[in-house]
Backbone bond lengths (Angstrom), bond angles and torsions (degrees), N, CA, C in turn:
res aa  C-N    CA-C-N  psi(-1)  N-CA   C-N-CA  omega(-1)  CA-C   N-CA-C  phi
1 M - - - 1.458 - - 1.515 109.49 -
2 R 1.309 115.94 132.43 1.458 119.68 -178.87 1.523 109.67 -84.15
3 A 1.320 113.16 140.42 1.461 117.37 178.31 1.508 109.62 -79.29
4 G 1.299 116.37 136.91 1.452 120.18 177.50 1.511 111.28 -77.60
5 P 1.321 116.65 167.93 1.465 121.05 -179.22 1.515 112.33 -57.32
6 H 1.342 115.14 -37.84 1.466 117.87 -176.90 1.526 111.39 -64.64
7 S 1.364 115.72 -45.55 1.465 119.12 -178.99 1.519 111.48 -67.30
8 M 1.338 117.54 -32.84 1.468 120.32 179.22 1.526 110.83 -66.18
9 W 1.323 117.05 -43.96 1.467 119.99 178.75 1.526 110.96 -65.21
10 T 1.335 115.41 -34.88 1.465 118.92 177.26 1.521 110.66 -63.51
11 W 1.347 115.24 -41.85 1.477 120.03 179.95 1.525 110.58 -64.68
12 L 1.337 116.31 -43.50 1.470 120.14 179.89 1.524 111.36 -63.47
13 A 1.308 116.15 -41.33 1.466 120.05 179.66 1.520 110.35 -62.91
14 A 1.349 115.80 -41.13 1.463 119.83 178.93 1.517 111.07 -64.80
15 A 1.345 116.91 -39.61 1.463 120.84 -179.81 1.519 110.87 -64.44
16 V 1.328 115.51 -44.24 1.471 119.34 179.01 1.517 110.41 -62.16
17 F 1.341 116.00 -40.55 1.460 120.22 179.57 1.523 111.13 -62.14
18 L 1.344 115.70 -44.37 1.462 119.93 -178.93 1.518 111.53 -66.36
19 L 1.332 116.56 -39.19 1.464 119.67 177.54 1.516 110.36 -63.24
20 G 1.321 115.20 -39.78 1.460 118.78 179.62 1.509 111.45 -65.33
21 C 1.335 116.32 -36.60 1.465 119.70 178.82 1.515 110.95 -66.58
22 G 1.312 117.82 -30.69 1.455 121.22 -177.66 1.512 112.98 -76.43
23 R 1.316 117.13 -13.73 1.461 120.36 -178.80 1.523 109.65 -105.37
24 A 1.295 116.10 99.59 1.460 119.30 177.26 1.525 108.79 -70.24
25 E 1.307 115.26 142.90 1.461 119.53 179.97 1.524 109.65 -63.45
26 A 1.307 116.35 127.70 1.464 120.67 -178.07 1.525 110.03 -66.42
27 P 1.345 117.75 137.79 1.457 119.99 177.38 1.527 110.16 -60.57
28 P 1.316 117.49 144.21 1.468 119.52 178.96 1.525 110.94 -61.13
29 E 1.309 116.47 136.14 1.462 120.75 179.62 1.524 109.43 -82.86
30 I 1.307 115.47 130.35 1.461 121.46 -175.97 1.522 109.61 -125.59
31 N 1.311 116.34 132.90 1.464 122.07 174.28 1.522 108.95 -100.54
32 Y 1.323 115.37 125.39 1.470 122.24 -179.01 1.522 107.72 -120.19
33 R 1.327 116.15 109.28 1.461 121.04 -176.20 1.532 110.48 -96.36
34 L 1.326 116.12 119.46 1.460 121.37 178.03 1.526 110.58 -73.49
35 K 1.316 115.72 167.59 1.463 120.15 179.01 1.523 111.11 -77.79
36 W 1.330 115.97 -34.16 1.461 119.80 -174.10 1.523 109.54 -138.39
37 L 1.325 114.59 -176.24 1.460 120.61 178.99 1.529 110.26 -63.87
38 Y 1.326 116.40 165.61 1.464 119.54 177.36 1.533 109.53 -61.94
39 N 1.305 116.85 119.17 1.464 122.07 173.39 1.523 108.07 -157.90
40 V 1.320 116.30 -169.78 1.458 119.60 -173.79 1.524 112.14 -63.10
41 S 1.335 118.09 -23.84 1.462 120.19 -179.60 1.526 112.24 -69.27
42 A 1.328 117.11 -12.18 1.468 121.16 179.66 1.524 111.67 -112.58
43 V 1.328 117.36 15.87 1.462 119.94 -172.81 1.525 111.98 -60.37
44 G 1.328 117.76 -39.11 1.461 119.80 179.79 1.513 112.69 -67.59
45 D 1.334 115.92 -37.47 1.463 120.51 177.34 1.532 110.36 -62.46
46 L 1.333 115.04 -43.71 1.465 120.07 -178.95 1.527 111.36 -69.94
47 F 1.334 116.60 -35.13 1.464 120.57 176.33 1.528 110.53 -62.24
48 A 1.324 116.56 -42.55 1.465 120.34 -178.59 1.518 111.13 -58.80
49 D 1.329 115.44 -34.33 1.462 120.19 179.06 1.528 110.81 -79.65
50 A 1.337 116.31 -52.36 1.464 120.96 -174.49 1.531 112.67 -65.94
51 R 1.326 117.64 -34.78 1.467 120.84 -178.47 1.532 113.20 -86.29
52 G 1.315 116.88 2.97 1.458 120.06 173.92 1.515 116.48 81.48
53 H 1.332 117.75 13.51 1.468 119.26 -179.46 1.528 111.69 -64.92
54 F 1.315 116.31 -39.86 1.466 119.26 178.96 1.530 111.13 -64.94
55 S 1.324 116.08 -46.45 1.472 119.28 -177.34 1.523 111.26 -65.05
56 R 1.330 117.51 -36.78 1.462 119.78 178.12 1.524 111.55 -67.87
57 A 1.324 115.67 -22.76 1.469 120.08 176.26 1.523 111.42 -85.30
58 G 1.343 116.00 4.25 1.451 120.27 179.46 1.506 113.78 78.49
59 L 1.337 116.52 27.12 1.462 121.42 -176.91 1.522 111.12 -123.56
60 T 1.306 115.48 144.43 1.459 121.79 170.85 1.520 106.71 -108.42
61 V 1.322 116.33 110.20 1.465 120.96 -173.21 1.520 110.35 -116.85
62 S 1.303 116.02 130.67 1.463 122.50 173.90 1.522 107.77 -103.03
63 V 1.339 115.95 108.96 1.469 121.25 -179.80 1.524 107.80 -87.45
64 K 1.311 116.41 109.25 1.458 121.38 -173.72 1.522 111.30 -107.62
65 P 1.338 117.28 138.92 1.466 119.72 -179.66 1.519 111.79 -68.12
66 G 1.323 114.94 151.29 1.458 120.40 173.52 1.517 108.97 -94.85
67 G 1.321 116.15 -147.77 1.458 119.69 -179.71 1.510 111.70 138.20
68 P 1.323 116.35 -178.23 1.471 120.08 -176.43 1.520 114.07 -61.85
69 E 1.318 117.10 -25.54 1.468 120.07 -178.87 1.530 112.27 -101.32
70 R 1.330 116.96 4.69 1.458 120.52 -177.02 1.523 109.91 -126.65
71 D 1.313 116.92 110.73 1.456 122.56 179.53 1.526 108.10 -106.78
72 A 1.317 116.09 111.74 1.465 120.34 -176.36 1.525 112.09 -59.98
73 L 1.325 117.28 -38.34 1.462 119.89 -178.10 1.528 111.60 -66.29
74 K 1.313 116.25 -41.48 1.466 119.29 178.05 1.525 110.79 -64.38
75 E 1.341 115.57 -39.13 1.462 118.79 179.84 1.528 111.50 -67.18
76 L 1.326 116.56 -33.84 1.460 119.63 175.85 1.525 110.52 -64.60
77 E 1.325 115.76 -45.98 1.466 120.01 -178.76 1.524 111.86 -64.53
78 L 1.332 116.68 -34.41 1.463 120.84 -179.27 1.530 112.69 -82.93
79 G 1.337 116.28 -8.46 1.452 119.83 -179.38 1.513 114.30 83.49
80 H 1.336 117.22 12.78 1.463 120.75 179.58 1.531 112.11 -85.14
81 A 1.320 116.72 -15.91 1.467 121.78 178.20 1.524 108.27 -136.33
82 H 1.328 115.49 152.22 1.463 120.92 178.90 1.525 111.49 -99.74
83 F 1.330 115.78 -31.85 1.458 122.33 177.45 1.522 107.43 -138.40
84 G 1.329 115.83 159.66 1.456 118.86 179.56 1.513 111.23 -159.24
85 V 1.326 114.55 177.28 1.463 121.69 176.99 1.522 107.62 -124.48
86 A 1.329 116.32 132.96 1.464 121.04 -179.42 1.517 109.44 -143.70
87 S 1.328 116.01 159.49 1.460 120.36 176.80 1.525 109.12 -81.26
88 A 1.329 115.82 161.34 1.462 120.54 -176.51 1.521 111.87 -60.21
89 D 1.337 117.06 -41.10 1.466 119.28 -178.56 1.526 110.93 -67.10
90 Q 1.340 117.14 -34.90 1.462 120.13 176.85 1.529 110.72 -62.93
91 V 1.321 115.77 -43.30 1.461 120.37 -179.92 1.525 110.58 -64.04
92 L 1.330 116.75 -45.33 1.466 120.61 -179.01 1.522 111.36 -60.53
93 R 1.335 116.12 -44.11 1.465 119.32 -179.58 1.531 111.03 -65.83
94 A 1.330 116.11 -41.09 1.462 120.07 -178.84 1.527 111.22 -65.19
95 V 1.323 116.58 -45.27 1.465 120.65 -179.49 1.527 110.45 -65.35
96 A 1.342 116.39 -38.32 1.465 120.32 178.76 1.525 111.63 -61.74
97 K 1.337 115.99 -27.71 1.468 120.65 179.10 1.528 112.39 -89.88
98 G 1.332 115.80 3.31 1.456 119.39 176.98 1.508 116.10 95.70
99 A 1.323 118.45 6.97 1.465 120.87 179.64 1.533 109.89 -67.42
100 P 1.331 118.40 136.49 1.473 122.15 -177.95 1.526 112.25 -81.51
101 I 1.324 116.57 57.15 1.466 122.24 -176.14 1.528 110.09 -95.87
102 V 1.326 115.81 137.74 1.461 121.98 178.93 1.523 108.86 -124.81
103 V 1.330 116.97 132.71 1.470 122.10 176.75 1.525 108.64 -88.32
104 L 1.321 116.06 125.01 1.465 121.82 -179.16 1.520 112.70 -97.07
105 A 1.325 116.85 -34.17 1.467 121.12 -177.29 1.517 109.36 -158.92
106 Q 1.317 115.13 155.59 1.459 121.66 178.05 1.521 107.74 -115.50
107 L 1.337 116.94 110.08 1.461 120.22 -174.42 1.519 112.67 -76.02
108 F 1.334 118.10 -44.38 1.463 121.74 -178.53 1.526 109.07 -111.38
109 Q 1.322 116.25 120.33 1.460 120.06 178.75 1.525 112.05 -79.75
110 V 1.319 116.76 -19.39 1.466 122.24 175.83 1.519 107.58 -126.56
111 N 1.317 116.53 129.37 1.463 120.70 -179.31 1.525 109.91 -69.22
112 P 1.333 118.76 127.60 1.470 121.06 -179.46 1.526 114.05 -77.53
113 L 1.338 117.41 3.74 1.461 120.13 178.99 1.528 110.76 -69.46
114 H 1.329 116.88 128.50 1.463 123.92 175.89 1.528 108.31 -137.50
115 W 1.335 115.06 174.12 1.468 120.33 171.12 1.524 108.24 -117.25
116 I 1.317 116.50 126.81 1.458 121.11 178.48 1.527 109.28 -90.03
117 Y 1.323 115.94 145.48 1.471 120.63 177.39 1.522 108.86 -152.80
118 R 1.343 115.57 166.87 1.462 121.33 178.35 1.523 108.61 -109.78
119 P 1.338 117.29 105.49 1.469 121.31 -174.11 1.522 114.57 -58.84
120 E 1.329 117.84 -28.58 1.460 118.88 -179.95 1.527 111.34 -72.58
121 R 1.315 116.42 -26.30 1.463 120.61 176.80 1.523 111.65 -92.00
122 T 1.329 115.05 -38.15 1.466 120.67 -174.78 1.524 109.39 -134.60
123 P 1.322 118.31 88.32 1.465 120.31 178.52 1.531 110.42 -59.52
124 F 1.321 115.01 141.50 1.464 119.09 179.98 1.519 109.33 -140.36
125 A 1.343 115.61 120.19 1.457 120.97 175.94 1.525 111.23 -117.36
126 S 1.331 116.24 -30.63 1.461 121.91 178.84 1.524 108.52 -156.20
127 P 1.333 117.82 166.74 1.464 119.94 178.94 1.525 113.86 -56.83
128 K 1.312 118.03 -20.58 1.468 119.96 177.41 1.530 110.53 -60.09
129 D 1.329 116.35 -26.28 1.469 120.16 179.24 1.527 112.23 -72.53
130 W 1.313 117.02 -6.94 1.463 120.07 176.59 1.526 112.78 -76.50
131 K 1.310 116.07 -18.96 1.468 118.95 -175.70 1.528 110.43 -57.93
132 G 1.321 115.14 127.82 1.455 120.72 -179.66 1.516 114.09 82.19
133 R 1.327 117.14 -0.79 1.465 121.14 -178.16 1.532 111.30 -96.85
134 T 1.330 115.06 163.53 1.463 121.22 175.78 1.523 108.43 -100.57
135 L 1.322 115.14 120.49 1.461 121.92 -176.29 1.525 109.52 -114.16
136 G 1.307 116.67 130.73 1.460 120.38 -179.77 1.519 112.01 -82.56
137 V 1.321 116.30 135.81 1.466 122.02 173.69 1.525 108.71 -143.73
138 T 1.303 115.61 152.65 1.461 121.36 173.11 1.518 106.68 -96.42
139 F 1.316 117.15 102.58 1.459 119.55 -176.69 1.523 110.45 -60.36
140 G 1.328 114.65 126.23 1.455 120.43 -175.79 1.513 113.05 92.80
141 G 1.334 117.38 -7.23 1.459 121.84 -179.31 1.514 111.51 -97.15
142 N 1.336 116.32 172.91 1.459 118.60 -178.52 1.517 111.94 -70.86
143 D 1.352 118.23 -21.91 1.462 118.80 176.90 1.529 111.10 -68.93
144 E 1.333 117.93 -31.76 1.466 119.23 174.88 1.527 109.89 -65.03
145 T 1.332 116.27 -43.68 1.464 120.73 178.94 1.520 110.84 -59.93
146 I 1.324 116.42 -44.82 1.463 120.77 -178.40 1.525 110.95 -68.18
147 M 1.332 117.49 -41.55 1.460 120.12 179.51 1.526 111.13 -63.11
148 R 1.313 117.41 -43.87 1.468 119.94 179.26 1.528 110.82 -64.24
149 A 1.329 116.71 -34.68 1.464 120.26 176.47 1.529 110.72 -66.98
150 L 1.329 116.62 -38.92 1.469 120.82 177.84 1.526 111.18 -64.48
151 L 1.321 116.23 -45.34 1.467 120.04 179.74 1.524 110.51 -61.26
152 A 1.326 116.61 -44.19 1.464 120.46 -179.28 1.527 111.01 -65.37
153 R 1.325 116.51 -41.94 1.465 120.04 -177.91 1.519 111.65 -63.67
154 H 1.324 116.56 -34.98 1.469 120.05 -176.18 1.523 113.03 -101.84
155 G 1.317 116.19 16.23 1.457 120.82 171.94 1.514 115.11 66.50
156 I 1.315 116.99 34.63 1.464 121.06 179.99 1.526 108.57 -107.49
157 A 1.322 116.18 121.48 1.461 120.37 178.28 1.522 109.34 -71.15
158 E 1.321 116.15 145.47 1.465 119.22 -178.46 1.525 111.74 -61.74
159 G 1.333 116.34 -26.70 1.459 119.82 178.50 1.520 113.17 -71.40
160 E 1.334 117.01 -11.36 1.466 120.95 -179.34 1.527 112.15 -87.73
161 V 1.323 116.78 -6.46 1.464 120.94 177.36 1.521 108.58 -129.94
162 N 1.318 115.45 164.49 1.459 120.98 176.02 1.522 108.19 -111.68
163 L 1.327 116.88 111.86 1.462 120.92 178.98 1.522 108.74 -88.60
164 F 1.328 114.58 120.36 1.466 121.85 -175.94 1.523 109.54 -104.51
165 S 1.316 117.20 129.82 1.465 121.60 -179.78 1.530 110.40 -75.56
166 V 1.329 116.53 113.65 1.460 120.31 -177.71 1.519 110.77 -90.25
167 R 1.331 114.40 153.99 1.457 122.21 174.76 1.533 106.48 -124.59
168 Y 1.304 116.16 -154.64 1.465 119.48 -178.87 1.518 111.54 -98.68
169 D 1.318 115.37 19.01 1.463 122.68 176.21 1.524 106.80 -112.92
170 Y 1.348 116.42 116.31 1.461 120.59 -175.65 1.526 113.43 -85.23
171 T 1.322 117.46 5.56 1.467 121.42 -176.24 1.524 113.20 -53.11
172 P 1.335 120.05 -45.03 1.472 119.37 179.92 1.528 113.00 -56.97
173 F 1.337 116.63 -33.10 1.463 119.29 177.82 1.521 110.64 -75.52
174 Y 1.328 117.35 -45.95 1.460 120.20 -179.83 1.526 111.17 -59.60
175 E 1.325 116.32 -37.07 1.470 120.43 -178.30 1.521 112.70 -81.23
176 G 1.334 117.40 -6.61 1.455 120.17 177.63 1.516 114.84 87.26
177 R 1.321 118.43 5.56 1.464 120.71 179.83 1.527 111.55 -75.09
178 V 1.324 116.15 -25.48 1.463 122.04 174.94 1.524 107.14 -120.02
179 A 1.341 116.27 121.02 1.466 120.04 -173.29 1.526 112.99 -79.24
180 F 1.320 116.77 -34.02 1.466 121.25 -177.38 1.528 108.42 -126.38
181 W 1.328 115.65 124.91 1.469 120.35 -173.21 1.532 110.05 -119.99
182 P 1.342 118.55 130.24 1.468 120.42 -178.89 1.528 112.08 -77.29
183 L 1.306 115.43 139.64 1.470 120.85 177.32 1.516 109.20 -161.32
184 Y 1.311 114.81 172.75 1.462 120.73 178.00 1.524 108.95 -107.07
185 L 1.329 115.41 132.78 1.462 119.84 -178.17 1.522 112.05 -59.34
186 N 1.326 116.69 -29.93 1.463 120.03 -177.32 1.519 112.78 -94.33
187 A 1.334 117.36 13.92 1.468 119.45 -179.61 1.528 110.42 -143.42
188 Q 1.350 117.46 -95.59 1.465 120.49 -173.39 1.524 113.48 -63.09
189 A 1.327 117.27 -26.93 1.465 120.00 -178.31 1.522 111.68 -58.30
190 V 1.314 116.58 -34.69 1.466 120.54 -180.00 1.527 110.15 -65.15
191 I 1.328 116.60 -43.82 1.465 121.55 -177.38 1.524 111.18 -69.03
192 I 1.338 115.95 -51.35 1.464 119.75 -177.14 1.521 110.75 -67.34
193 G 1.336 116.84 -41.62 1.457 119.91 179.74 1.516 112.25 -60.71
194 E 1.328 116.42 -40.58 1.465 120.43 179.27 1.528 111.06 -64.73
195 K 1.317 116.38 -40.60 1.464 120.00 -179.68 1.526 111.11 -66.55
196 L 1.326 117.28 -41.24 1.463 120.32 178.20 1.524 110.77 -66.10
197 A 1.325 116.68 -40.20 1.462 120.41 179.44 1.521 110.96 -63.09
198 Q 1.325 117.08 -39.77 1.463 120.94 178.13 1.526 111.27 -64.50
199 A 1.336 115.80 -29.31 1.466 120.34 178.88 1.525 111.94 -86.45
200 G 1.340 116.46 1.08 1.457 120.59 178.95 1.512 114.00 76.58
201 E 1.330 117.58 21.63 1.463 120.96 -178.71 1.524 110.67 -103.45
202 R 1.326 114.84 136.20 1.457 120.52 175.26 1.523 109.41 -79.41
203 F 1.316 115.73 150.06 1.459 119.78 177.84 1.525 109.62 -146.63
204 D 1.312 115.29 160.09 1.458 121.33 178.44 1.526 107.86 -147.57
205 F 1.332 115.51 176.07 1.459 119.82 -176.74 1.522 111.24 -128.02
206 V 1.314 115.58 144.77 1.460 122.24 172.04 1.524 107.35 -96.57
207 S 1.331 116.01 121.64 1.459 121.50 -178.97 1.527 110.20 -100.48
208 P 1.325 119.28 114.62 1.466 120.80 177.07 1.526 111.99 -57.44
209 D 1.319 116.81 -37.28 1.457 121.19 -178.68 1.525 110.98 -59.49
210 R 1.330 116.46 -42.07 1.465 120.26 -179.83 1.519 112.50 -72.43
211 L 1.327 116.04 -17.90 1.467 120.46 178.94 1.522 111.70 -96.99
212 G 1.324 116.25 10.65 1.457 119.93 173.04 1.510 116.84 94.46
213 V 1.321 117.89 5.22 1.468 120.72 177.41 1.524 107.87 -112.96
214 K 1.311 115.83 108.67 1.462 121.01 -173.94 1.529 110.03 -107.22
215 F 1.307 114.84 120.14 1.463 121.64 176.85 1.521 108.62 -125.41
216 V 1.316 116.27 137.93 1.460 119.48 171.54 1.529 107.80 -85.50
217 A 1.323 116.43 175.87 1.469 119.26 -178.59 1.521 110.32 -148.06
218 N 1.316 114.70 157.75 1.463 122.97 175.37 1.531 113.18 55.73
219 S 1.320 113.96 73.96 1.461 121.02 174.59 1.529 108.86 -86.99
220 V 1.325 116.92 132.02 1.465 121.18 173.75 1.525 106.85 -83.21
221 V 1.325 116.28 123.18 1.464 120.02 -172.23 1.529 111.70 -128.55
222 T 1.314 114.37 159.48 1.460 122.36 171.72 1.520 107.07 -149.07
223 T 1.315 116.71 -173.61 1.458 120.08 178.01 1.526 110.06 -98.37
224 R 1.317 115.48 156.74 1.462 119.71 177.63 1.534 110.70 -61.41
225 Q 1.324 115.44 -35.37 1.462 120.18 179.03 1.527 111.33 -62.03
226 M 1.328 116.94 -43.96 1.466 121.53 178.91 1.528 110.11 -62.12
227 L 1.311 116.41 -43.04 1.459 120.96 -178.21 1.528 111.19 -65.36
228 E 1.318 116.85 -39.92 1.463 120.45 -177.17 1.525 112.62 -77.53
229 R 1.335 117.15 -35.55 1.464 120.12 -176.69 1.525 113.51 -85.90
230 H 1.325 116.75 -30.79 1.467 120.17 -176.08 1.538 111.00 -132.68
231 P 1.329 118.01 58.43 1.472 119.81 -177.27 1.522 113.54 -59.63
232 D 1.340 117.18 -37.12 1.467 119.49 -179.33 1.523 110.81 -68.17
233 R 1.321 116.80 -38.97 1.463 120.73 178.47 1.530 110.30 -64.59
234 V 1.323 115.94 -40.70 1.466 120.50 177.90 1.521 109.92 -63.05
235 R 1.323 116.16 -44.00 1.467 120.29 -179.44 1.523 110.91 -61.50
236 R 1.331 116.89 -45.40 1.467 120.55 -178.85 1.526 111.41 -66.58
237 F 1.321 116.48 -39.83 1.466 119.71 178.41 1.525 110.44 -62.01
238 L 1.320 116.20 -48.31 1.461 119.89 -176.82 1.522 111.55 -64.87
239 A 1.324 117.34 -41.77 1.467 120.66 179.32 1.524 110.54 -61.90
240 A 1.332 117.31 -42.86 1.468 121.04 179.68 1.518 111.17 -67.44
241 L 1.322 116.55 -39.91 1.463 120.48 179.56 1.525 111.12 -63.18
242 L 1.316 116.92 -47.20 1.464 120.42 -179.14 1.526 111.29 -66.61
243 E 1.319 116.79 -31.46 1.468 119.83 175.14 1.524 109.90 -64.78
244 G 1.329 116.41 -37.65 1.460 120.57 175.83 1.513 111.86 -62.45
245 W 1.319 116.33 -40.03 1.464 119.33 178.26 1.525 111.48 -68.49
246 R 1.327 117.19 -37.64 1.467 119.11 176.59 1.525 110.25 -62.68
247 D 1.312 116.71 -40.39 1.468 121.01 176.74 1.523 110.91 -61.42
248 A 1.327 115.71 -46.65 1.465 120.68 -175.87 1.521 111.86 -63.73
249 L 1.322 116.86 -32.98 1.466 120.81 -177.45 1.523 112.95 -91.37
250 D 1.310 117.20 -3.46 1.463 121.12 178.15 1.531 109.06 -72.82
251 P 1.341 118.45 123.38 1.471 120.96 -178.10 1.527 114.23 -54.14
252 K 1.318 117.82 -28.62 1.468 119.24 -178.29 1.525 111.90 -70.38
253 N 1.335 117.15 -12.56 1.465 120.75 179.19 1.524 112.71 -103.82
254 E 1.324 117.38 17.05 1.464 120.79 -176.79 1.518 112.47 -60.74
255 E 1.314 117.67 -32.77 1.455 120.27 -179.14 1.524 110.74 -71.46
């Protein structure tokens, strides 16, 4: 028996429907740009990805490293990233210039930025001991902002210290040409501290927080457009990310 036109169209419609049912809608692809390279400061972000929190939230997230050549805020503005991590001073400067940046969460309540020094070579009791010393800063970085805030708070004119532009070569500090070197306790401090310890040298850290200058660190950010157009996606991303951080900080996951 030949099928009539009506039955044939019915069969085709059913086939298309079944094919459509077999294709689950792909999760939206999201680019998440970190502030720095992969290290312990991004452990919660990496946990959220590796432990499947993003995928369970129905999201496909690419966690990309940051670094000196990768500015999360610029990538957000250009549309190359959907979410990112930035320091508080970066966010303030961007917003002051009119950038449509929104802070979703604050990962670090205390900034891990410190200055390392060798007390036997350079005794330090208060910022007044900085006078006449060479202090390392990354010009344009949040450590420059924090250092200038410290100098202002303790009544030290910038002309009373020598601000040295640091790079990713610690030689000036090892050789003693720079007395105080900026680093993060959860990153470079481990490397430099280990090297000094192997050389039999004592070292200590200057904490801006203890000197009265309090900065937060690692703000999770997105654009106002993303928040307004995809509020549910933002909510799911943030919930999954914070779950990753809870996992990372859980003592049972130390291994």
